[in-house]
GUKOL-895953 format. One line per field, with one value per residue: residue number from 1; residue in three letters; chain; x, y, z negated of N, C-alpha, C in turn. Coordinates in Angstrom, 2 decimals. Layout:
% residues N
k [NUM  ...] $
r [ALA  ...] $
c [A  ...] $
nx [X  ...] $
ny [Y  ...] $
nz [Z  ...] $
cax [X  ...] $
cay [Y  ...] $
caz [Z  ...] $
cx [X  ...] $
cy [Y  ...] $
cz [Z  ...] $
% end
This chain:
% residues 285
k [1  2  3  4  5  6  7  8  9  10  11  12  13  14  15  16  17  18  19  20  21  22  23  24  25  26  27  28  29  30  31  32  33  34  35  36  37  38  39  40  41  42  43  44  45  46  47  48  49  50  51  52  53  54  55  56  57  58  59  60  61  62  63  64  65  66  67  68  69  70  71  72  73  74  75  76  77  78  79  80  81  82  83  84  85  86  87  88  89  90  91  92  93  94  95  96  97  98  99  100  101  102  103  104  105  106  107  108  109  110  111  112  113  114  115  116  117  118  119  120  121  122  123  124  125  126  127  128  129  130  131  132  133  134  135  136  137  138  139  140  141  142  143  144  145  146  147  148  149  150  151  152  153  154  155  156  157  158  159  160  161  162  163  164  165  166  167  168  169  170  171  172  173  174  175  176  177  178  179  180  181  182  183  184  185  186  187  188  189  190  191  192  193  194  195  196  197  198  199  200  201  202  203  204  205  206  207  208  209  210  211  212  213  214  215  216  217  218  219  220  221  222  223  224  225  226  227  228  229  230  231  232  233  234  235  236  237  238  239  240  241  242  243  244  245  246  247  248  249  250  251  252  253  254  255  256  257  258  259  260  261  262  263  264  265  266  267  268  269  270  271  272  273  274  275  276  277  278  279  280  281  282  283  284  285] $
r [GLU  ASP  MET  HIS  GLU  ALA  LEU  GLY  GLY  PRO  PRO  THR  THR  GLU  GLU  ALA  ALA  ARG  LEU  ALA  ALA  VAL  ARG  ARG  VAL  THR  SER  GLN  ARG  THR  LEU  ASN  ALA  PHE  HIS  VAL  ILE  LYS  MET  LEU  GLY  SER  GLY  LEU  PHE  PRO  LYS  PRO  LYS  HIS  ARG  VAL  GLU  LEU  ALA  VAL  MET  CYS  PHE  HIS  ALA  PHE  SER  ASP  ARG  ASP  THR  PHE  GLY  GLU  VAL  LEU  TYR  ALA  LEU  SER  ARG  SER  GLU  GLN  VAL  THR  THR  ALA  ARG  ARG  ILE  GLY  TYR  LYS  ASN  VAL  PHE  SER  TRP  ARG  ARG  PRO  ASN  LEU  HIS  TYR  ASN  LEU  ARG  LEU  SER  ASN  PRO  ASP  GLU  TYR  ASP  VAL  ALA  LYS  GLN  LEU  ALA  LYS  PHE  ALA  VAL  MET  SER  GLY  GLU  SER  SER  ASN  TRP  ASN  ASN  LEU  THR  ILE  ASN  GLY  LYS  VAL  LYS  ARG  LEU  PRO  GLU  ASN  SER  ASN  PHE  TRP  HIS  LEU  VAL  GLU  GLY  PRO  LEU  LYS  MET  ASN  GLU  LYS  PRO  THR  ASN  VAL  LEU  ASP  PHE  ASP  PHE  ASP  THR  SER  PRO  GLU  GLU  ILE  GLY  SER  ALA  ILE  ALA  ARG  MET  VAL  GLN  LEU  ARG  TRP  ARG  VAL  ARG  VAL  HIS  GLN  ARG  LEU  ARG  CYS  GLN  LYS  ILE  VAL  ALA  VAL  LEU  PHE  ILE  GLN  ALA  TRP  PHE  ILE  THR  HIS  THR  THR  ALA  TRP  VAL  ARG  ALA  THR  LYS  THR  GLU  LEU  LYS  ARG  ALA  GLY  VAL  ALA  MET  PRO  LEU  LYS  GLU  TYR  ARG  GLY  ALA  LEU  LEU  CYS  GLY  MET  ILE  MET  PHE  LYS  GLY  VAL  LEU  TYR  MET  SER  VAL  ARG  ALA  ARG  GLN  GLU  GLN  ILE  ARG  ARG  CYS  ARG  MET  ILE  VAL  ALA  SER  MET  ALA  VAL  LYS  MET  ARG  ALA  GLN  ARG  GLY] $
c [A  A  A  A  A  A  A  A  A  A  A  A  A  A  A  A  A  A  A  A  A  A  A  A  A  A  A  A  A  A  A  A  A  A  A  A  A  A  A  A  A  A  A  A  A  A  A  A  A  A  A  A  A  A  A  A  A  A  A  A  A  A  A  A  A  A  A  A  A  A  A  A  A  A  A  A  A  A  A  A  A  A  A  A  A  A  A  A  A  A  A  A  A  A  A  A  A  A  A  A  A  A  A  A  A  A  A  A  A  A  A  A  A  A  A  A  A  A  A  A  A  A  A  A  A  A  A  A  A  A  A  A  A  A  A  A  A  A  A  A  A  A  A  A  A  A  A  A  A  A  A  A  A  A  A  A  A  A  A  A  A  A  A  A  A  A  A  A  A  A  A  A  A  A  A  A  A  A  A  A  A  A  A  A  A  A  A  A  A  A  A  A  A  A  A  A  A  A  A  A  A  A  A  A  A  A  A  A  A  A  A  A  A  A  A  A  A  A  A  A  A  A  A  A  A  A  A  A  A  A  A  A  A  A  A  A  A  A  A  A  A  A  A  A  A  A  A  A  A  A  A  A  A  A  A  A  A  A  A  A  A  A  A  A  A  A  A  A  A  A  A  A  A  A  A  A  A  A  A  A  A  A  A  A  A] $
nx [34.93  31.61  29.94  27.22  26.48  25.04  27.03  27.72  27.48  29.73  32.66  35.06  37.76  39.67  38.21  35.53  34.99  34.81  32.60  31.01  30.73  29.89  27.47  26.35  25.99  24.88  22.04  21.17  21.69  20.83  22.18  24.03  24.66  27.09  28.21  28.64  30.14  32.96  33.50  33.44  35.72  37.65  39.70  39.50  37.68  38.57  38.16  35.84  32.85  33.01  32.42  30.15  28.47  28.61  27.20  24.80  24.01  24.21  22.17  19.70  19.48  19.58  18.25  17.75  16.56  16.75  19.29  20.47  21.89  24.03  26.13  26.31  27.46  30.17  30.73  32.06  31.20  30.43  30.00  28.11  25.74  25.68  24.81  22.82  20.85  20.67  19.25  17.49  16.06  13.74  14.00  16.36  16.23  16.01  14.90  16.22  18.53  19.12  21.58  23.19  24.83  23.11  21.82  19.34  16.89  14.52  12.65  12.36  9.92  10.24  12.68  11.94  9.61  11.25  13.09  10.91  10.47  12.87  12.86  10.74  11.56  13.79  12.59  10.64  12.41  13.76  16.17  18.94  20.77  19.83  20.24  23.24  26.18  24.44  23.68  22.04  21.24  23.39  24.50  25.48  23.95  22.10  20.14  17.63  16.18  13.17  9.32  9.29  10.99  11.02  9.32  11.42  13.35  12.03  11.66  10.21  7.16  4.91  1.69  0.19  2.99  5.82  8.32  11.76  14.82  17.66  19.41  21.77  23.56  24.24  23.10  22.65  22.31  21.13  20.64  19.08  17.13  16.27  14.49  12.49  11.58  10.14  8.36  6.92  5.95  4.36  2.20  1.40  0.33  -1.47  -3.22  -4.38  -5.69  -7.75  -8.85  -9.99  -11.58  -13.81  -14.45  -15.85  -18.15  -19.33  -20.07  -21.68  -23.62  -24.81  -25.87  -27.79  -29.56  -30.43  -32.05  -33.68  -34.99  -36.02  -37.99  -39.77  -40.76  -41.75  -44.08  -45.36  -46.06  -47.56  -49.48  -50.56  -50.92  -53.61  -55.10  -56.08  -57.54  -59.45  -60.70  -61.69  -59.55  -57.24  -53.82  -51.76  -48.62  -46.29  -47.07  -46.90  -44.16  -43.36  -44.13  -43.18  -40.30  -40.43  -41.32  -38.94  -37.30  -38.71  -38.41  -35.72  -35.25  -36.55  -35.16  -33.68  -35.41  -36.68  -38.78  -41.40  -41.53  -41.29  -43.21  -46.22  -44.93  -45.50  -48.05  -49.15  -48.45  -50.18  -52.51  -52.54  -52.18  -55.08  -56.27  -55.52  -56.56  -59.52  -59.85  -59.29  -61.37  -63.73  -63.04  -63.01  -66.07] $
ny [-11.17  -10.52  -8.58  -7.94  -8.87  -6.53  -4.71  -5.40  -5.02  -4.50  -2.20  -3.50  -3.32  -0.49  0.69  -0.09  1.76  4.22  3.73  3.34  5.90  7.32  6.66  7.75  10.20  10.10  9.78  12.01  14.41  15.51  14.67  15.36  14.37  15.28  15.39  12.62  11.61  12.59  11.52  9.13  9.37  9.68  7.98  6.65  4.44  2.13  -0.78  -2.99  -3.44  -1.77  0.58  -0.01  -0.15  2.35  4.01  2.68  3.24  6.10  6.93  6.98  8.99  10.88  14.00  14.66  12.11  11.69  12.17  10.57  8.91  10.14  9.37  6.30  6.35  6.80  4.58  1.38  -1.15  -3.56  -2.38  -0.64  -2.49  -4.30  -2.32  -1.37  -3.64  -3.81  -1.81  -1.03  -1.51  0.13  2.11  3.45  4.19  6.66  8.76  11.10  10.54  8.17  6.27  3.92  0.82  -2.49  -5.02  -7.01  -8.96  -10.72  -11.95  -10.68  -8.57  -5.93  -5.18  -6.17  -4.08  -1.80  -3.01  -3.48  -0.60  0.75  -0.52  0.21  3.15  2.54  2.00  4.43  6.14  6.43  6.13  5.40  3.33  2.22  0.06  -1.33  -4.06  -5.99  -9.30  -11.98  -14.11  -15.00  -15.34  -13.42  -10.90  -9.42  -7.25  -5.89  -2.79  -2.27  -2.37  -5.35  -5.83  -5.54  -8.67  -9.72  -9.90  -10.69  -13.19  -16.12  -17.22  -19.71  -19.83  -18.05  -18.30  -17.07  -14.57  -15.81  -14.59  -13.18  -10.13  -8.49  -5.09  -2.00  0.84  3.58  7.10  9.68  13.57  14.86  12.77  11.50  13.85  14.02  11.46  11.26  13.19  11.77  9.86  10.84  12.00  9.58  8.63  10.54  10.17  7.85  8.30  10.02  8.27  6.31  8.24  8.61  6.34  5.52  7.66  6.72  4.16  5.03  6.42  4.28  2.81  5.01  4.27  2.14  1.91  3.92  2.34  -0.05  0.89  2.41  -0.20  -1.76  -0.38  -0.26  -2.96  -3.28  -1.54  -3.16  -5.27  -4.29  -3.10  -5.77  -6.85  -5.23  -6.39  -8.26  -10.14  -12.78  -12.25  -14.76  -15.49  -16.89  -15.60  -12.86  -13.08  -12.87  -10.87  -8.66  -9.24  -9.18  -6.13  -4.97  -5.54  -4.06  -1.37  -0.77  -0.72  1.26  3.86  4.76  6.11  9.31  11.47  11.96  9.71  7.67  8.07  7.14  4.62  3.51  3.93  2.24  -0.39  -0.20  -0.48  -3.06  -4.29  -4.10  -4.84  -7.45  -8.48  -7.71  -9.93  -12.51  -12.43  -12.50  -15.08  -16.17  -15.87] $
nz [-13.96  -15.29  -14.79  -15.12  -17.73  -20.71  -22.94  -26.10  -29.70  -32.66  -31.46  -29.76  -28.27  -26.84  -24.51  -24.84  -27.67  -26.32  -24.80  -26.59  -27.85  -25.81  -25.63  -27.84  -27.03  -24.85  -26.24  -27.43  -25.78  -22.59  -18.99  -15.95  -12.58  -11.87  -14.40  -15.01  -12.62  -12.98  -15.67  -14.63  -12.58  -14.24  -14.87  -17.60  -17.96  -16.43  -15.89  -13.80  -14.79  -17.28  -15.84  -14.73  -16.76  -18.16  -16.23  -16.41  -18.90  -18.69  -17.10  -18.18  -19.14  -17.48  -16.34  -13.44  -11.94  -8.77  -7.96  -8.70  -6.99  -5.79  -8.21  -7.59  -5.15  -6.27  -7.08  -6.52  -3.74  -4.74  -7.62  -7.06  -6.19  -8.54  -10.57  -9.49  -9.65  -12.26  -13.31  -11.50  -8.56  -7.64  -8.89  -8.90  -6.26  -3.71  -1.22  -1.10  -0.98  0.66  1.37  0.76  -0.61  0.25  -1.74  -1.68  -2.43  -0.91  -3.14  -5.16  -6.18  -6.47  -5.12  -3.04  -1.79  -1.06  0.27  2.75  2.99  3.50  6.07  7.81  7.90  9.14  11.78  12.22  12.51  14.64  17.79  16.76  15.03  11.60  9.57  8.82  9.45  8.34  6.66  6.63  4.16  4.06  6.51  9.42  10.99  14.25  14.79  16.36  16.11  16.22  16.14  15.52  13.69  10.98  10.72  11.84  9.68  7.19  8.15  9.31  7.59  6.08  5.37  2.41  1.59  -0.08  0.09  0.67  1.20  1.07  1.30  2.55  3.29  4.94  4.44  6.63  7.77  8.47  7.21  8.77  10.38  8.11  7.30  10.05  9.55  7.10  7.99  10.33  8.45  6.73  8.13  9.28  7.04  6.20  8.51  8.41  5.22  6.64  7.87  6.49  4.86  6.91  7.43  4.90  5.25  6.90  6.42  3.92  5.78  6.85  5.07  4.10  6.05  6.49  3.96  4.53  6.76  5.42  3.12  5.08  6.30  4.16  3.87  5.94  6.57  4.14  4.81  6.92  5.89  4.24  6.84  7.25  5.30  5.02  7.21  6.20  6.06  4.78  3.88  3.58  1.74  3.40  5.79  5.00  4.55  7.30  8.61  7.23  7.84  10.56  10.68  9.79  11.87  14.32  12.83  12.93  15.69  15.72  14.77  16.34  18.09  19.44  17.85  18.25  20.51  18.43  16.39  18.26  18.88  16.56  16.26  18.18  17.05  14.97  16.05  17.75  15.22  14.05  16.22  16.61  13.89  14.31  15.62  14.53  12.55  14.09  15.05  12.10  11.70] $
cax [34.43  30.43  29.30  25.61  26.15  25.36  27.99  26.84  28.04  31.03  33.65  36.66  38.84  39.46  36.84  33.99  34.82  34.58  31.40  29.86  31.04  29.05  25.86  25.58  25.65  23.13  20.80  21.11  21.65  20.96  23.42  23.47  25.90  28.46  29.29  28.88  31.32  33.73  33.66  33.81  36.97  38.68  40.29  39.33  37.12  39.12  37.45  34.34  31.71  32.40  32.06  28.63  28.12  28.79  26.31  23.29  23.81  24.25  20.57  18.33  19.58  19.16  17.51  16.71  17.22  16.70  20.46  21.70  22.72  25.77  26.79  26.46  28.20  31.35  31.16  32.45  30.01  29.60  29.23  26.71  24.52  25.44  24.05  21.09  20.23  20.30  18.20  16.05  16.13  12.77  14.12  17.04  15.85  15.32  14.70  17.01  20.02  19.40  22.80  24.12  25.18  21.90  21.48  18.08  16.47  12.64  12.06  12.15  8.57  10.61  13.71  10.58  8.94  12.66  13.60  10.46  10.48  13.67  12.74  10.13  12.18  14.73  11.72  10.50  13.63  14.67  17.21  20.06  20.70  20.19  21.12  24.78  26.43  23.48  23.70  20.52  21.14  25.26  24.41  25.43  22.64  22.06  18.01  16.65  15.32  11.95  8.30  9.00  11.91  10.58  9.36  12.69  14.02  11.31  11.70  8.75  6.61  3.54  0.40  0.23  4.19  6.64  9.64  13.24  15.72  18.56  19.47  23.42  23.37  24.84  22.22  23.29  21.60  21.45  19.49  17.72  16.69  15.07  13.52  11.72  11.05  9.21  7.18  6.38  5.15  3.51  1.31  0.84  -0.52  -2.76  -4.43  -4.93  -6.37  -8.82  -9.71  -10.76  -12.78  -14.59  -15.03  -17.12  -18.89  -19.88  -20.71  -23.15  -24.65  -25.63  -26.72  -29.53  -30.34  -31.11  -33.02  -34.64  -36.20  -36.72  -38.76  -40.51  -40.98  -42.47  -44.98  -46.12  -46.61  -48.86  -50.66  -50.88  -52.11  -54.69  -55.81  -57.13  -57.82  -60.39  -61.51  -61.67  -58.88  -56.40  -52.72  -50.96  -47.08  -45.54  -47.16  -46.45  -42.60  -43.23  -44.51  -41.66  -39.27  -40.86  -41.19  -37.11  -36.57  -39.49  -37.98  -34.16  -34.94  -37.69  -35.01  -33.39  -35.89  -37.25  -40.18  -42.57  -41.56  -41.23  -45.06  -46.20  -44.42  -46.32  -49.82  -49.68  -47.99  -51.33  -53.47  -52.27  -52.96  -56.21  -56.94  -55.73  -57.45  -60.57  -59.99  -59.34  -62.74  -64.65  -62.81  -63.90  -67.43] $
cay [-10.52  -10.57  -6.82  -8.11  -8.42  -5.24  -4.46  -4.65  -5.07  -3.72  -2.27  -4.43  -2.58  1.37  0.98  -0.31  2.38  4.84  3.83  4.11  7.32  8.18  5.98  8.30  11.41  10.04  9.77  13.49  15.10  14.94  14.53  14.92  13.76  16.08  14.95  11.05  11.72  13.35  10.47  7.70  9.67  10.32  6.62  6.14  3.22  1.28  -2.18  -3.08  -4.29  -0.83  1.30  -0.07  -0.37  3.73  4.32  2.43  4.30  7.29  6.58  6.99  10.41  12.04  15.04  14.75  11.05  11.01  12.63  9.25  8.37  10.21  8.48  5.02  6.95  6.76  3.42  0.40  -1.89  -4.34  -2.00  -0.47  -3.55  -4.92  -1.14  -1.19  -4.55  -3.66  -0.50  -1.75  -0.90  0.62  3.19  4.14  4.62  7.85  9.20  12.15  9.82  6.64  5.58  2.76  -0.81  -2.80  -6.32  -7.39  -10.16  -10.46  -12.54  -9.67  -7.65  -4.36  -5.07  -6.28  -3.00  -1.28  -3.90  -2.86  0.96  1.26  -1.19  1.06  3.82  2.36  1.71  5.49  7.28  6.32  4.82  5.09  1.73  2.25  -1.17  -1.74  -4.92  -6.80  -10.41  -12.65  -15.14  -14.73  -15.16  -12.04  -10.79  -8.06  -7.68  -4.73  -1.95  -1.83  -2.88  -6.73  -5.67  -6.80  -9.53  -11.03  -9.52  -11.37  -14.59  -17.06  -17.41  -20.25  -19.42  -17.70  -18.49  -16.12  -14.83  -15.61  -14.22  -12.07  -8.65  -7.67  -4.14  -0.81  2.05  4.67  7.91  11.70  14.34  15.15  11.44  11.96  14.55  13.73  10.02  11.76  13.89  11.03  8.55  11.95  11.82  8.76  8.22  11.33  9.60  6.93  9.16  10.44  6.91  5.57  8.94  8.42  4.90  6.05  8.22  5.91  3.21  6.07  6.39  3.07  2.24  5.28  3.84  0.90  2.33  4.45  1.23  -0.88  1.74  2.45  -1.20  -1.72  0.70  -0.61  -4.43  -2.88  -0.68  -3.94  -6.00  -3.23  -3.73  -7.36  -7.07  -4.49  -6.66  -9.56  -11.63  -12.70  -12.51  -15.98  -15.32  -16.70  -14.62  -11.74  -12.38  -12.91  -9.54  -7.74  -9.26  -8.55  -5.16  -4.60  -5.31  -2.44  -0.25  -1.01  -0.06  2.94  4.44  5.79  6.86  10.67  11.68  11.68  8.07  6.82  7.98  6.66  3.43  3.13  4.34  1.45  -1.14  -0.24  -0.43  -4.16  -5.34  -3.96  -5.73  -8.88  -8.36  -7.99  -11.23  -13.43  -12.09  -13.05  -16.13  -17.16  -15.92] $
caz [-15.06  -15.51  -14.44  -15.45  -18.99  -21.22  -23.97  -27.20  -31.21  -32.75  -30.24  -30.01  -27.24  -26.53  -23.74  -25.95  -28.28  -25.86  -24.23  -27.48  -27.83  -24.89  -26.30  -28.88  -26.23  -24.48  -26.97  -28.03  -24.78  -20.93  -17.90  -14.71  -11.39  -12.51  -15.69  -14.57  -11.81  -13.92  -16.17  -13.63  -11.75  -15.20  -15.38  -18.69  -17.37  -15.39  -15.44  -13.17  -16.08  -18.23  -15.34  -14.70  -18.15  -18.19  -15.09  -17.06  -19.77  -18.54  -16.08  -18.92  -19.82  -16.22  -16.20  -12.25  -11.33  -7.20  -7.69  -9.48  -5.86  -6.05  -8.95  -7.05  -3.95  -6.91  -7.37  -4.92  -3.65  -5.82  -8.65  -6.29  -6.50  -10.24  -11.39  -9.25  -9.74  -13.79  -13.73  -11.43  -7.17  -7.24  -9.77  -8.94  -4.26  -3.27  -0.08  -0.70  -0.89  0.38  2.07  -0.29  -0.04  -0.61  -1.78  -1.87  -2.89  -1.16  -4.13  -5.85  -5.80  -6.23  -3.88  -1.56  -1.58  -1.18  1.93  3.42  2.98  4.38  7.38  8.08  7.78  10.54  12.89  12.84  13.03  16.20  18.37  15.86  13.55  9.96  8.76  9.68  8.50  7.96  6.67  5.88  3.26  4.22  7.87  10.37  11.83  14.55  15.45  17.17  15.20  16.70  15.55  14.64  12.91  9.98  10.62  11.41  8.56  6.45  8.40  9.49  6.55  6.18  4.65  0.67  1.16  -0.76  1.05  -0.21  2.25  0.74  2.67  2.28  4.74  4.41  4.94  7.07  7.97  8.57  6.57  10.34  10.70  6.88  7.26  10.82  9.41  6.42  8.84  11.05  7.13  6.33  9.50  9.68  5.66  6.41  9.85  7.09  4.87  7.23  8.42  4.96  4.82  7.89  7.37  3.94  5.84  7.82  4.69  3.21  6.72  7.16  3.56  3.88  7.31  5.52  2.85  5.10  7.19  4.45  2.95  5.68  6.69  3.43  4.02  7.31  6.05  3.36  5.85  7.52  4.67  3.97  8.00  7.29  4.08  5.24  7.90  5.43  6.07  3.48  4.31  3.39  1.59  4.92  6.96  4.73  4.76  8.31  8.81  6.55  8.72  11.98  10.25  9.82  13.31  14.27  12.05  13.19  16.63  15.65  14.26  17.12  18.95  19.53  16.90  19.49  20.46  17.13  15.98  19.63  18.47  14.86  16.37  18.90  16.17  14.41  17.02  17.53  13.69  14.22  17.08  15.42  12.58  14.50  16.76  13.46  11.70  14.88  14.81  11.26  12.36] $
cx [32.76  30.29  27.99  25.28  26.62  26.47  27.26  27.97  29.05  32.11  35.14  37.66  38.32  38.37  35.81  33.69  34.40  33.52  30.35  30.16  29.58  27.67  25.28  25.76  24.66  21.83  20.61  21.04  21.33  22.21  23.01  24.73  27.23  29.48  29.80  29.94  32.44  34.27  34.29  35.38  38.30  40.03  40.16  38.46  37.34  38.39  36.21  33.01  31.85  32.18  30.53  27.69  27.95  27.47  25.03  22.87  23.57  22.70  19.78  18.68  19.75  18.44  16.65  17.43  17.43  18.20  21.37  22.24  23.77  26.62  27.37  27.35  29.84  31.97  31.63  30.98  29.45  29.25  28.39  25.66  24.61  24.49  22.59  19.91  19.68  19.15  17.12  16.50  15.25  13.11  15.60  17.37  15.06  15.63  15.80  18.53  19.90  20.30  23.21  24.19  24.41  22.19  20.50  17.82  14.93  12.01  11.22  10.98  9.68  11.39  12.98  10.70  10.26  12.73  12.84  10.16  11.61  13.56  11.77  10.46  12.86  13.75  11.41  11.74  14.25  15.59  18.01  20.09  21.12  20.76  22.11  24.98  25.89  23.53  22.73  20.88  22.74  25.20  24.91  24.76  22.60  20.73  18.16  15.96  14.01  10.69  8.59  10.29  11.67  10.15  10.23  13.23  13.79  11.41  10.37  8.50  5.25  2.65  0.41  1.91  4.92  8.11  10.51  14.56  16.53  19.24  20.35  23.53  23.87  23.74  22.45  22.62  22.01  20.19  18.58  17.07  15.73  13.60  12.24  11.16  10.09  8.05  6.20  5.57  4.02  2.26  0.59  -0.41  -1.93  -3.95  -5.17  -6.22  -7.81  -9.64  -10.67  -11.79  -14.23  -15.19  -16.07  -17.85  -19.80  -20.95  -22.04  -24.05  -25.67  -26.06  -28.06  -29.95  -31.21  -31.83  -33.71  -35.92  -36.74  -38.22  -39.87  -41.32  -41.89  -43.99  -46.16  -46.43  -47.85  -49.80  -51.26  -52.11  -53.46  -55.87  -56.78  -57.29  -59.39  -61.48  -61.97  -60.81  -57.52  -55.06  -51.88  -49.64  -45.92  -45.78  -46.92  -44.98  -42.49  -43.09  -43.17  -40.79  -39.46  -40.66  -39.87  -36.77  -37.00  -38.61  -36.82  -34.44  -35.66  -36.70  -33.60  -33.81  -36.37  -38.47  -41.15  -42.66  -42.03  -43.12  -45.77  -46.12  -45.08  -47.73  -50.07  -48.94  -49.32  -52.57  -53.77  -52.51  -54.03  -57.06  -56.86  -56.73  -58.90  -61.26  -60.15  -60.59  -63.51  -64.37  -63.53  -65.45  -68.47] $
cy [-10.41  -9.01  -7.01  -7.95  -7.30  -5.70  -4.21  -5.48  -4.02  -2.90  -3.03  -3.85  -0.65  1.42  1.26  0.65  4.04  4.85  3.58  5.57  7.85  7.52  7.18  9.85  11.48  9.94  11.04  14.38  14.56  15.33  14.84  14.54  14.08  15.31  13.62  10.58  11.55  11.86  9.32  7.75  9.74  9.15  6.11  4.84  2.63  -0.29  -2.26  -2.39  -2.94  0.21  1.32  -0.05  1.70  4.44  3.99  3.12  5.41  7.70  6.90  8.60  11.75  12.98  15.25  13.18  10.81  11.80  11.77  8.80  8.56  9.97  7.14  5.34  6.69  5.59  2.09  -0.43  -2.59  -3.94  -1.68  -1.70  -4.20  -3.69  -0.98  -1.92  -4.24  -2.66  -0.56  -0.75  0.26  2.20  3.88  4.69  5.88  8.14  10.67  11.22  8.31  5.59  5.05  1.56  -1.54  -4.36  -7.19  -8.67  -10.19  -11.32  -11.90  -8.62  -6.08  -4.27  -5.57  -5.21  -2.36  -1.66  -2.86  -1.63  1.71  0.21  -0.12  2.36  3.99  2.23  3.26  6.28  7.32  5.74  4.61  3.99  2.25  1.13  -1.69  -3.08  -5.98  -8.79  -10.90  -13.99  -15.59  -14.85  -13.70  -12.27  -9.62  -8.09  -6.00  -3.98  -1.55  -2.87  -4.49  -6.70  -6.38  -7.95  -10.70  -11.20  -10.79  -12.71  -15.11  -17.38  -18.35  -19.83  -19.29  -18.31  -17.42  -15.79  -15.08  -15.28  -13.22  -11.41  -8.59  -6.58  -3.03  -0.12  2.95  5.74  9.16  12.66  14.88  14.17  11.30  12.72  14.27  12.36  10.27  12.54  12.85  10.14  9.56  11.79  10.88  8.16  9.15  10.23  8.57  6.87  9.35  9.74  6.51  6.72  8.56  7.29  4.89  6.77  7.22  4.83  3.66  6.25  5.30  2.31  3.29  5.12  2.93  1.40  3.07  3.51  0.60  -0.36  1.66  0.91  -1.89  -1.07  0.14  -1.78  -4.25  -2.77  -2.00  -5.10  -5.68  -3.74  -5.03  -7.36  -6.68  -5.72  -8.30  -10.98  -11.62  -13.25  -13.55  -15.08  -15.43  -15.96  -13.33  -11.30  -12.20  -11.58  -8.86  -8.03  -9.30  -6.80  -4.57  -4.38  -4.18  -1.57  -0.06  -0.02  1.20  3.77  5.54  6.13  7.91  10.21  11.33  10.01  7.32  6.69  7.20  5.00  2.85  3.33  2.74  -0.23  -1.53  -0.50  -2.28  -4.77  -5.25  -4.70  -7.63  -9.11  -8.65  -9.53  -11.93  -13.23  -12.54  -14.60  -16.82  -17.16  -16.71] $
cz [-14.49  -15.72  -15.22  -16.75  -19.71  -22.41  -25.35  -28.37  -31.50  -31.43  -30.73  -29.12  -27.54  -25.51  -24.06  -26.37  -27.37  -25.57  -25.38  -28.05  -26.78  -24.76  -26.72  -27.93  -25.71  -24.89  -27.48  -27.23  -23.01  -20.07  -17.13  -13.77  -11.95  -13.22  -15.53  -14.12  -12.25  -14.50  -15.92  -13.13  -13.02  -15.70  -16.63  -19.05  -16.27  -14.89  -14.89  -13.93  -17.09  -17.07  -14.57  -15.64  -18.29  -17.23  -16.08  -17.56  -19.92  -17.63  -16.56  -19.23  -18.89  -16.47  -14.46  -11.53  -9.58  -7.25  -8.30  -8.18  -5.60  -6.86  -8.42  -6.34  -4.81  -7.40  -5.99  -5.09  -4.59  -6.85  -8.13  -7.09  -7.76  -10.66  -10.79  -9.63  -11.83  -13.94  -12.91  -9.85  -7.14  -8.27  -9.44  -6.68  -4.88  -2.20  0.15  -0.75  -1.10  1.04  0.93  0.92  -0.74  -0.74  -2.34  -1.65  -2.54  -1.80  -5.21  -6.00  -5.74  -5.50  -2.94  -0.80  -1.12  0.18  2.87  3.90  4.28  5.82  7.91  8.84  9.61  11.69  13.36  12.84  13.87  16.91  17.79  14.96  12.61  9.32  9.61  8.47  7.91  7.72  5.86  5.16  4.00  5.77  8.50  11.42  12.87  14.94  15.70  16.04  15.65  15.98  14.87  13.93  11.67  9.42  10.86  10.36  7.53  6.59  8.74  8.23  6.71  5.30  3.11  0.66  1.21  0.26  0.29  0.17  0.94  1.64  1.97  3.53  3.61  5.25  5.38  7.75  7.75  8.02  7.96  10.41  9.67  6.98  8.32  10.62  8.28  6.94  9.11  9.22  7.20  6.96  9.25  8.37  5.81  7.32  8.89  6.44  5.71  7.61  7.35  5.05  6.13  7.76  6.06  4.37  6.45  6.82  4.74  4.20  6.93  6.01  3.62  5.01  6.99  4.64  3.59  5.69  6.56  3.90  3.58  6.46  5.84  3.51  5.24  7.17  5.00  3.76  6.51  6.90  4.36  5.30  7.79  6.46  4.21  6.36  7.73  5.70  5.21  4.20  3.58  2.95  2.79  5.31  7.06  5.00  6.28  8.86  8.09  7.60  10.15  11.65  10.14  11.07  14.18  14.25  12.52  14.60  16.86  15.29  14.71  18.35  18.52  18.54  17.43  19.67  19.40  16.45  17.17  19.31  17.31  15.64  17.07  18.11  15.46  15.15  17.27  16.29  13.82  15.18  16.34  14.31  13.00  15.30  15.24  12.38  12.32  14.91  13.54  11.21  12.93] $
% end
């Protein structure tokens, strides 16, 4: 039987009539995991495709979708995979109940994200094994859950090549491991956020410094041009650009000096410019 196909049209069997009745109920009220598990265990829906259809139908009426994992626990492995694929693994995945049987296609972006999150959790949770009965593309694999775990699961990829592996495994963990792993993830995200904030502050500081020395460089070059004009020497455009570049280099070094050393350096530069103007005027004369 194809469990991936949704049932539609007028009900033709007793099970289909029951599903139609449930569909009317789910459109009018909200449900929780207890209601769905009771219906699954009642024996009114013995066929796998009907059980999958019931779970998919009731998902949209759930008031707390983080508890939908309890419904998946009441299904067989194949029913879990079919239900999760029809709803979307990213929609049914929850850190409150991550223990499930997974069949993830890395070519699917949502399933790729779920697999990567579970791999990161396994690496951060500690020494216990979380990915059990792992098969990659139908081949049994036993991989150490260390820093290279995800690269081994994803497989070697060339530049701009998308992953195509299909992962089938049972994910098992404990509430204590979930708590400790989530705490580590929060700490890691906080560190990344602090690093990004410090990086933004550094960028702002660099931009401020660049604006400062460009402004002072322009003023210095104008003062140089004025000194040469008083000496009766015109500054060509090429020399003006060269002076502007030299001024930028000079003021970039001046930024890291003390106030007194900075003033002394600027005074020396002006004296050099004045002496250059005098020599150029004498040569012209």
